[in-house]
C-alpha positions in Angstrom: 208.1 -72.5 120.3 210.6 -71.3 117.7 210.4 -71.1 113.9 212.4 -70.3 110.8 211.7 -69.8 107.2 213.1 -72.7 105.2 211.8 -72.2 101.6 212.0 -69.2 99.2 208.2 -69.2 99.2 208.1 -68.5 102.9 207.2 -71.9 104.5 208.3 -72.2 108.1 209.5 -75.1 110.2 208.7 -74.9 113.9 210.2 -76.6 116.9 209.9 -76.9 120.7 213.2 -75.8 122.2 214.5 -76.8 125.6 217.1 -74.2 126.5 220.6 -75.1 127.6 224.2 -74.1 127.0 225.1 -77.2 124.9 226.5 -79.2 127.8 230.2 -79.9 128.4 230.8 -80.8 124.7 228.9 -77.7 123.4 226.6 -79.8 121.3 222.9 -79.2 120.7 220.5 -82.2 120.6 218.1 -82.4 117.6 215.2 -84.7 117.5 213.4 -85.7 114.3 210.1 -87.6 114.2 208.8 -90.3 111.8 206.1 -90.3 109.1 202.8 -89.0 110.4 204.3 -88.1 113.8 205.5 -85.0 115.7 208.6 -84.6 117.7 207.0 -83.1 120.8 204.7 -86.1 121.6 207.3 -88.7 120.7 210.5 -87.2 122.3 209.7 -84.8 125.1 209.9 -87.4 127.9 213.3 -88.6 126.6 214.7 -85.1 126.0 213.9 -84.0 129.6 215.0 -87.2 131.2 217.9 -86.6 133.7 220.1 -89.0 131.9 220.0 -86.9 128.7 219.1 -83.4 130.1 221.1 -83.1 133.3 224.2 -81.8 131.6 222.5 -78.7 130.2 222.2 -79.6 126.5 220.1 -77.4 124.4 217.4 -79.6 122.6 215.4 -78.9 119.5 212.3 -81.0 119.0 211.7 -80.3 115.3 208.6 -80.9 113.3 209.4 -81.6 109.6 207.8 -79.4 107.0 204.3 -80.6 106.4 203.9 -82.2 109.8 202.9 -81.3 113.4 203.2 -77.5 114.1 205.2 -76.7 111.0 203.8 -75.3 107.8 202.2 -77.6 105.2 203.0 -76.1 101.8 201.4 -77.7 98.7 204.3 -76.8 96.4 207.0 -78.6 98.4 208.3 -81.9 96.9 208.7 -83.8 100.3 211.6 -85.9 99.1 214.1 -87.0 101.8 216.6 -84.5 100.2 214.1 -81.6 100.4 213.2 -82.5 104.0 216.9 -82.6 104.9 217.6 -79.2 103.2 214.7 -77.7 105.0 215.9 -79.0 108.4 219.4 -77.7 107.5 217.9 -74.2 106.9 216.2 -74.4 110.3 219.4 -75.4 112.1 221.3 -72.6 110.4 218.7 -70.1 111.5 218.9 -71.5 115.0 222.7 -71.2 115.1 223.2 -75.0 115.4 226.5 -76.7 114.4 227.7 -80.2 114.9 224.5 -81.4 116.6 223.7 -84.8 118.1 220.7 -85.9 115.9 218.3 -88.5 117.3 215.8 -89.6 114.6 213.0 -92.1 114.5 211.8 -94.0 111.5 211.4 -91.6 108.5 213.2 -89.0 110.5 216.2 -91.3 110.4 216.1 -91.2 106.6 216.0 -87.4 106.7 218.9 -87.4 109.3 221.1 -89.6 107.1 220.6 -87.3 104.1 221.1 -84.3 106.3 224.5 -85.6 107.6 225.5 -86.5 104.0 224.5 -83.2 102.4 225.4 -80.9 105.4 228.2 -82.6 107.2 229.0 -79.5 109.4 225.5 -79.8 111.0 225.7 -83.4 112.4 228.4 -84.7 114.7 226.7 -87.8 116.0 223.7 -89.8 114.8 221.3 -92.0 116.6 218.8 -93.8 114.4 215.7 -95.3 116.0 214.4 -98.2 113.9 214.8 -96.4 110.6 214.4 -98.1 107.2 217.6 -98.1 105.1 216.4 -99.7 101.9 213.8 -99.0 99.2 210.5 -100.8 99.7 209.5 -103.1 96.9 206.3 -102.0 95.1 204.4 -105.1 96.2 205.0 -104.3 99.9 204.0 -100.6 99.8 200.5 -101.3 101.1 202.0 -102.7 104.3 202.1 -100.7 107.5 200.3 -97.4 106.9 199.9 -98.3 103.2 200.4 -94.6 102.2 202.9 -95.4 99.5 200.5 -97.8 97.8 198.2 -95.1 96.6 198.6 -92.6 93.8 198.4 -89.0 94.9 194.9 -88.7 93.4 193.7 -91.9 95.1 195.1 -90.7 98.5 193.8 -87.2 98.4 190.4 -87.5 96.8 189.8 -91.2 96.2 189.3 -92.3 99.8 192.9 -93.3 100.4 193.5 -91.1 103.4 190.3 -92.3 105.1 191.4 -95.9 104.6 194.8 -95.1 106.1 193.1 -93.3 109.0 191.1 -96.4 109.7 194.1 -98.7 109.2 196.6 -97.0 111.5 194.2 -96.5 114.5 193.7 -93.7 116.9 197.1 -93.6 118.4 199.0 -93.0 115.2 196.2 -90.9 113.7 196.4 -88.5 116.7 199.5 -87.0 115.2 199.0 -88.1 111.6 195.9 -86.0 111.4 198.1 -82.9 112.0 200.0 -83.5 108.8 199.0 -82.0 105.4 197.6 -84.8 103.2 199.9 -83.9 100.3 202.9 -83.8 102.7 201.9 -87.2 104.2 201.5 -88.9 100.8 204.6 -87.5 99.1 206.8 -88.2 102.1 205.5 -91.7 102.3 206.0 -92.3 98.6 209.6 -90.9 98.6 210.5 -92.8 101.7 209.4 -96.0 100.1 211.2 -95.3 96.9 214.4 -94.5 98.7 217.3 -92.2 97.8 220.2 -92.3 95.4 222.7 -93.3 96.7 220.6 -95.5 99.0 220.2 -94.6 102.7 222.3 -97.6 103.6 225.1 -96.5 101.4 225.0 -93.0 102.7 224.9 -94.2 106.3 227.9 -96.6 106.0 229.9 -93.8 104.3 229.4 -91.2 107.1 232.6 -90.5 109.0 230.8 -89.8 112.3 229.7 -91.9 115.3 226.5 -93.7 114.4 224.2 -95.9 116.4 221.2 -97.9 115.2 218.6 -98.8 117.8 216.1 -101.6 117.0 213.5 -103.6 119.0 215.1 -106.7 120.3 212.0 -108.7 119.5 212.6 -108.1 115.8 216.1 -109.5 115.8 219.0 -107.7 114.1 218.1 -105.4 111.2 218.7 -106.5 107.6 222.4 -106.2 106.8 223.4 -105.7 110.5 226.8 -107.2 109.9 227.6 -104.8 107.1 226.6 -101.9 109.3 228.9 -103.1 112.1 231.7 -103.5 109.6 231.2 -99.9 108.6 231.5 -98.8 112.3 227.7 -98.4 113.0 226.8 -99.6 116.5 223.7 -101.8 116.3 221.9 -101.9 119.6 218.9 -104.0 120.6 216.4 -102.4 122.9 214.2 -104.8 125.0 210.4 -104.8 125.5 209.4 -102.5 122.7 208.0 -102.2 119.2 208.8 -99.7 116.5 208.0 -96.7 118.7 210.9 -97.5 121.1 210.9 -94.2 122.9 207.2 -94.6 123.8 207.1 -98.3 124.5 210.2 -98.5 126.7 211.3 -94.9 127.5 213.8 -95.9 130.2 215.7 -98.3 128.0 215.5 -95.9 125.1 217.1 -93.1 127.2 219.8 -95.4 128.5 220.7 -96.5 125.0 220.6 -93.0 123.6 222.6 -91.6 126.5 225.3 -94.3 125.9 225.4 -93.5 122.2 225.9 -89.8 122.9 228.4 -90.4 125.7 226.1 -88.8 128.3 
């Protein structure tokens, strides 16, 4: 396990590192998890799969600030921009440049902002069923429902217990590692979106970009616009939102193709 200080107040991001020399292209692979998750449980099997690891790439399975094994500061805003800047500080400390970033769900939002704000740190981007648009207020109780609560309701009004019971034991197994403040603020800011929007930032990026989605869901909203902007939109069979867990072989094949492995 490695770590780096990422805020002036001393908060630290931690990650599991799989050593390597960067492969023939010299690139490091960076994996970012989704809301209430942790990169180790979600990405280790893929990161060590021969199709992705055989060429000796160094891989960093990073836990965002507030989640997993990273610190959970109460004074951190947990916006997508703040998350991206914290990841950038961790990558700087780790000596990473021009990484291949593979990011799931909320991690995709962070990765898009990271690539926009710190273009020297991201060379290629693989988004795994990431949301690209703000969530309307009336839909914020869907899914985990985190963004449908005020912070007071979530922290002390029974909201987090309701979310625990709603999401079930599989998601809660990693969600329970998150700081409650981090979980709520991240969920709220993810639902509110960014300015410019994540979709606008993604389509403007001048790097190779791939968007993986479950085939059963059909193409993501605005898929034609993504393709027109040069984003490769790839359907993955036999899976739900957690593509890397539901169909790891297909996920690895699609990711390896996106990264030229």
